C-alpha positions as CSV (number, residue, x, y, z in Angstrom):
1,M,-2.7,14.7,0.1
2,K,-2.8,14.6,-3.8
3,T,-1.9,10.8,-5.7
4,N,0.6,9.9,-8.1
5,S,-1.9,9.6,-11.1
6,I,-1.3,6.2,-12.5
7,P,-3.1,5.4,-16.3
8,M,-5.8,3.0,-15.8
9,T,-4.6,0.5,-18.4
10,G,-4.9,-3.2,-18.2
11,P,-4.5,-4.8,-14.5
12,A,-2.7,-3.0,-11.7
13,K,0.5,-4.2,-11.0
14,L,1.0,-6.4,-7.7
15,A,4.1,-7.1,-5.6
16,G,4.0,-10.6,-3.9
17,R,0.7,-12.7,-3.9
18,I,-2.4,-11.9,-5.9
19,P,-4.9,-12.9,-4.0
20,K,-7.6,-15.6,-5.2
21,G,-10.2,-15.0,-7.5
22,S,-8.8,-11.5,-8.3
23,E,-6.1,-12.8,-11.0
24,L,-7.5,-11.0,-13.7
25,H,-6.9,-8.0,-11.9
26,F,-3.8,-8.0,-11.0
27,Q,-0.5,-8.8,-12.9
28,P,2.6,-9.7,-11.1
29,A,5.5,-6.8,-10.8
30,S,8.6,-6.4,-8.7
31,L,8.8,-4.2,-5.5
32,A,10.0,-1.4,-7.6
33,E,7.0,-1.0,-10.0
34,A,4.5,-2.5,-8.0
35,E,1.2,-0.4,-8.0
36,F,-0.1,-2.2,-4.7
37,V,1.8,-4.4,-2.5
38,R,0.1,-7.2,0.4
39,L,-0.2,-6.1,3.9
40,P,3.1,-7.8,6.1
41,H,2.1,-10.7,7.7
42,P,0.8,-10.5,11.7
43,R,3.5,-11.8,13.5
44,G,6.5,-9.8,13.1
45,G,6.5,-9.1,9.9
46,R,7.6,-5.4,8.1
47,C,7.2,-3.7,4.8
48,P,9.3,-4.1,2.2
49,I,9.2,-0.5,1.4
50,S,9.1,1.6,4.9
51,G,9.6,-1.4,7.7
52,I,6.9,-0.1,9.5
53,S,5.1,-3.0,11.3
54,R,1.7,-4.2,9.8
55,S,-0.3,-2.9,12.7
56,A,1.3,0.4,12.5
57,L,0.4,0.4,8.5
58,I,-3.3,-0.3,9.6
59,D,-3.4,2.8,11.9
60,L,-1.6,5.0,9.0
61,G,-4.4,4.0,6.5
62,V,-7.0,5.6,9.2
63,I,-5.1,8.6,8.7
64,V,-4.1,8.7,5.0
65,P,-7.2,8.0,2.9
66,G,-6.0,5.8,-0.1
67,L,-3.5,4.3,1.6
68,I,-5.0,0.5,2.5
69,V,-7.2,-1.3,0.0
70,R,-9.8,-3.7,1.3
71,L,-10.5,-6.6,-0.9
72,R,-13.3,-9.6,-0.5
73,K,-15.2,-11.6,-2.1
74,P,-19.3,-10.8,-1.8
75,G,-20.4,-13.0,1.5
76,A,-16.5,-13.7,2.3
77,V,-15.6,-13.0,5.8
78,R,-11.9,-12.9,5.1
79,G,-10.4,-11.3,2.2
80,A,-7.1,-9.4,1.5
81,C,-5.7,-6.3,2.4
82,L,-3.3,-4.2,-0.3
83,L,-0.7,-1.3,0.3
84,H,-0.8,1.6,-2.5
85,T,2.9,2.4,-3.0
86,P,2.5,5.1,-4.6
87,T,0.4,6.5,-1.6
88,L,2.8,5.6,1.2
89,R,5.7,6.5,-0.7
90,E,4.1,10.2,-1.2
91,Y,3.2,10.3,2.6
92,L,6.8,9.1,3.8
93,R,8.3,12.2,1.2
94,K,5.3,14.6,2.9
95,V,6.0,13.5,6.5
96,R,10.3,14.3,6.0
97,E,9.5,17.7,4.4
98,E,8.0,18.6,7.3
99,Q,10.5,17.4,9.7
100,L,13.2,19.2,7.6
101,T,11.2,22.1,7.8
102,E,10.4,22.3,11.4
103,G,14.4,21.9,11.9
104,K,15.2,24.6,10.3
105,A,12.2,27.2,12.1
C-alpha cells in the first residue's frame, strides 16, 4: 500500500496531547490537519476519525504497516502509541473500493 508523501519540514502535526519528552518533535494541530493522533482511551474510547475501538485499531496495526507508531523513552516501560492518520484514511478508502467492486461483480 502506498502512503501519502508528506514533506518532512519541521515537527510532525499531532492532534491531542503531546507525549512528555516529545514536545520538540510534534506541533499541535486540529484533527483535520494532523498527521498523527493518539490512540483512544482503553476503556470505551473510539477513534475520532473512524469510530473504531482502540483494540480494533491495535489489531489493524498488525495488518497495516506504518499505521501505529510507538514512542518510548530509552529504558521506559510505558510509552505513547500514535496513529498515522494518512495511512488510516488510505486503508479505509482501499477497503471501501474493494467492497464496492465486490458488489458489482
